[in-house]
C-alpha positions as a printed NumPy array, in Angstrom:
array([[-15.61 ,  63.411, -12.726],
       [-16.635,  65.978,  -9.868],
       [-19.817,  66.745,  -8.604],
       [-20.073,  70.63 ,  -8.127],
       [-21.57 ,  71.218,  -4.872],
       [-22.455,  74.277,  -2.29 ],
       [-22.788,  73.714,   1.561],
       [-22.988,  76.722,   3.722],
       [-21.572,  76.004,   7.194],
       [-24.233,  78.12 ,   9.371],
       [-21.746,  77.632,  12.313],
       [-19.551,  80.033,  10.365],
       [-21.965,  82.254,   8.863],
       [-21.453,  85.897,  10.003],
       [-24.555,  87.498,   7.846],
       [-22.349,  89.925,   5.911],
       [-23.639,  89.371,   2.794],
       [-19.869,  89.092,   1.143],
       [-21.38 ,  86.238,  -1.139],
       [-24.678,  88.411,  -2.151],
       [-22.535,  90.98 ,  -3.176],
       [-19.692,  89.143,  -5.367],
       [-21.791,  87.336,  -7.028],
       [-24.075,  90.89 ,  -8.522],
       [-20.25 ,  92.513,  -9.085],
       [-18.733,  89.583, -10.784],
       [-21.95 ,  88.278, -12.635],
       [-23.423,  91.844, -13.187],
       [-26.698,  90.512, -12.192],
       [-29.81 ,  92.343, -13.195],
       [-31.116,  95.065, -10.792],
       [-34.208,  93.132,  -8.938],
       [-32.428,  89.991,  -9.627],
       [-30.548,  87.92 ,  -6.572],
       [-29.127,  84.791,  -7.746],
       [-27.728,  84.485,  -3.986],
       [-29.215,  85.74 ,  -0.553],
       [-28.701,  85.022,   3.026],
       [-31.281,  83.906,   5.498],
       [-31.536,  84.28 ,   9.395],
       [-32.983,  81.689,  11.376],
       [-34.167,  82.486,  14.687],
       [-33.043,  86.557,  14.233],
       [-32.335,  88.058,  17.579],
       [-33.111,  84.793,  19.729],
       [-30.483,  82.252,  21.254],
       [-29.435,  79.587,  18.658],
       [-29.523,  82.201,  15.994],
       [-27.699,  80.884,  13.21 ],
       [-27.542,  82.589,   8.931],
       [-26.885,  80.384,   6.031],
       [-26.33 ,  81.298,   2.068],
       [-28.747,  79.963,  -0.376],
       [-28.926,  80.034,  -3.895],
       [-29.589,  76.913,  -6.27 ],
       [-27.658,  73.655,  -5.197],
       [-27.538,  72.376,  -8.651],
       [-29.679,  69.122,  -7.387],
       [-28.859,  65.732,  -8.905],
       [-32.758,  65.066,  -9.347],
       [-33.642,  69.262,  -9.731],
       [-37.585,  69.778,  -9.906],
       [-37.133,  72.646, -12.345],
       [-35.634,  70.389, -15.152],
       [-38.508,  68.327, -14.327],
       [-41.508,  71.058, -14.811],
       [-40.174,  72.942, -17.17 ],
       [-42.153,  72.593, -20.289],
       [-39.634,  74.054, -23.079],
       [-36.97 ,  72.004, -21.581],
       [-34.302,  74.907, -21.154],
       [-32.719,  73.55 , -18.273],
       [-29.589,  70.765, -18.838],
       [-27.026,  69.591, -16.271],
       [-23.387,  69.665, -17.35 ],
       [-20.579,  66.82 , -16.309],
       [-19.759,  68.933, -13.461],
       [-23.526,  68.037, -12.476],
       [-24.373,  71.922, -12.593],
       [-27.672,  72.541, -13.712],
       [-27.584,  75.709, -15.998],
       [-30.328,  76.673, -18.56 ],
       [-30.837,  78.265, -22.276],
       [-32.465,  81.795, -21.905],
       [-33.562,  81.589, -25.524],
       [-35.524,  78.82 , -24.644],
       [-36.913,  79.903, -21.114],
       [-40.683,  81.402, -21.627],
       [-41.149,  83.079, -18.568],
       [-43.955,  80.697, -17.547],
       [-42.552,  80.671, -13.673],
       [-43.442,  76.888, -13.133],
       [-40.078,  76.338, -11.858],
       [-39.955,  78.899,  -9.652],
       [-42.954,  77.235,  -7.981],
       [-41.126,  73.975,  -8.212],
       [-37.625,  74.897,  -6.845],
       [-37.871,  74.82 ,  -2.881],
       [-34.76 ,  77.04 ,  -2.688],
       [-36.195,  79.78 ,  -4.078],
       [-33.723,  79.986,  -7.295],
       [-35.127,  80.951, -10.105],
       [-35.552,  84.569, -10.151],
       [-37.765,  86.924, -12.659],
       [-36.258,  90.282, -13.556],
       [-40.021,  91.906, -14.055],
       [-43.076,  91.231, -11.96 ],
       [-46.069,  90.478, -14.458],
       [-48.574,  87.903, -16.036],
       [-48.106,  84.439, -17.593],
       [-44.992,  85.379, -20.04 ],
       [-44.424,  89.416, -19.046],
       [-41.779,  88.574, -16.398],
       [-38.735,  88.05 , -18.546],
       [-36.27 ,  85.668, -18.673],
       [-35.031,  83.473, -15.489],
       [-32.451,  84.214, -14.253],
       [-30.425,  82.   , -11.441],
       [-27.195,  80.844,  -9.793],
       [-24.792,  79.54 , -12.696],
       [-22.333,  78.105,  -9.82 ],
       [-20.008,  80.747, -12.381],
       [-20.119,  78.073, -15.263],
       [-21.485,  80.505, -17.793],
       [-24.3  ,  79.127, -19.965],
       [-24.346,  77.277, -23.546],
       [-22.663,  80.031, -25.714],
       [-18.69 ,  79.875, -25.78 ],
       [-17.2  ,  79.617, -23.326],
       [-16.434,  83.213, -22.235],
       [-17.875,  84.746, -25.119],
       [-19.45 ,  88.077, -24.735],
       [-22.817,  86.851, -25.322],
       [-22.369,  84.565, -22.71 ],
       [-21.057,  87.054, -20.166],
       [-24.312,  88.98 , -20.763],
       [-26.314,  86.27 , -20.363],
       [-25.136,  84.453, -17.427],
       [-22.186,  86.333, -16.193],
       [-18.536,  85.647, -15.903],
       [-17.344,  81.27 , -16.45 ],
       [-15.191,  81.177, -13.471],
       [-14.934,  77.305, -13.962],
       [-14.036,  77.192, -17.793],
       [-11.138,  79.733, -15.968],
       [-10.178,  77.076, -13.523],
       [-11.897,  79.003, -10.442],
       [-14.115,  78.396,  -8.134],
       [-17.257,  80.548,  -7.671],
       [-17.307,  84.186,  -6.417],
       [-19.697,  83.91 ,  -3.295],
       [-17.456,  80.892,  -2.484],
       [-13.768,  83.425,  -2.926],
       [-14.939,  85.717,  -1.141],
       [-16.991,  84.316,   2.02 ],
       [-14.557,  85.57 ,   4.666],
       [-15.185,  83.162,   6.826],
       [-15.33 ,  80.043,   4.699],
       [-18.668,  79.077,   5.666],
       [-19.77 ,  79.299,   2.067],
       [-17.841,  76.212,   0.213],
       [-18.359,  75.31 ,  -3.239],
       [-16.728,  72.96 ,  -5.401],
       [-16.26 ,  68.825,  -5.767],
       [-18.758,  67.563,  -3.531],
       [-16.965,  65.089,  -2.183],
       [-13.882,  67.094,  -0.809],
       [-16.535,  69.542,   0.115],
       [-18.101,  66.839,   2.704],
       [-14.675,  66.085,   3.876],
       [-13.778,  69.904,   4.795],
       [-17.078,  69.379,   6.32 ],
       [-17.241,  66.307,   8.237],
       [-14.157,  67.775,   9.645],
       [-14.883,  70.62 ,  10.842],
       [-17.716,  68.947,  12.521],
       [-14.971,  66.371,  14.168],
       [-12.954,  69.027,  15.848],
       [-15.785,  71.701,  16.295],
       [-16.523,  72.627,  20.372],
       [-13.638,  70.513,  21.824],
       [-12.868,  73.462,  23.742],
       [ -9.546,  75.422,  24.343],
       [ -7.868,  72.736,  22.995],
       [ -8.736,  72.426,  19.617],
       [-10.012,  76.673,  18.967],
       [ -8.212,  78.565,  21.854],
       [ -4.732,  80.144,  22.216],
       [ -2.929,  77.052,  22.14 ],
       [ -3.574,  76.105,  18.83 ],
       [ -2.754,  79.76 ,  17.783],
       [  0.247,  80.587,  19.281],
       [  1.635,  76.582,  20.265],
       [  0.949,  73.157,  21.113],
       [ -1.93 ,  72.452,  23.318],
       [ -0.499,  70.731,  25.696],
       [  2.141,  73.998,  26.138],
       [  2.37 ,  75.668,  29.279],
       [  2.915,  79.328,  29.222],
       [  6.924,  79.955,  30.619],
       [  7.18 ,  80.592,  34.529],
       [  8.03 ,  84.567,  35.051],
       [ 11.18 ,  84.778,  36.743],
       [ 10.946,  85.276,  40.689],
       [ 11.342,  88.273,  41.347],
       [ 14.602,  89.487,  44.132]])
């Protein structure tokens, strides 16, 4: 069984926020909640990099460990989901998550934050697949339709990869092996001909 994972290639991310917009539009995310966000490191300095961050669907998720009502569960594909009907809005998961994935629609004291919301890997929730109730609470269940998460599909540079962890690792490994090798890999030769192909010489003028 596939283990679903996200991976963001910082060498490709251009901070366009297309992934953020796609997530909010497809899933009709509540106002004030961002299931996905783009973080820029060393902004304006040499070596600046941007990465798209959301729930990483950890194999040993700390949010699951601290939830007092056990509203979190893991699917067969390794996606970490939660049951909003069980959530009491305590905020423990927010403090436990190193990625800041759990979000709350309201700011307030204990029990007044509202039901927690987070990235679902576009896999819905415990309700029936693609039902109106599931969409209202968790957004679109794209995995049940045989599709990838909206954020990964919308990424214009394919910096954000989502899917089977082993497949994603192979894609990223191949990128790293061929990255930065010079013009013979990413230059004009690759786009318009073989790297060892020399441009045709212009005929001498008579």
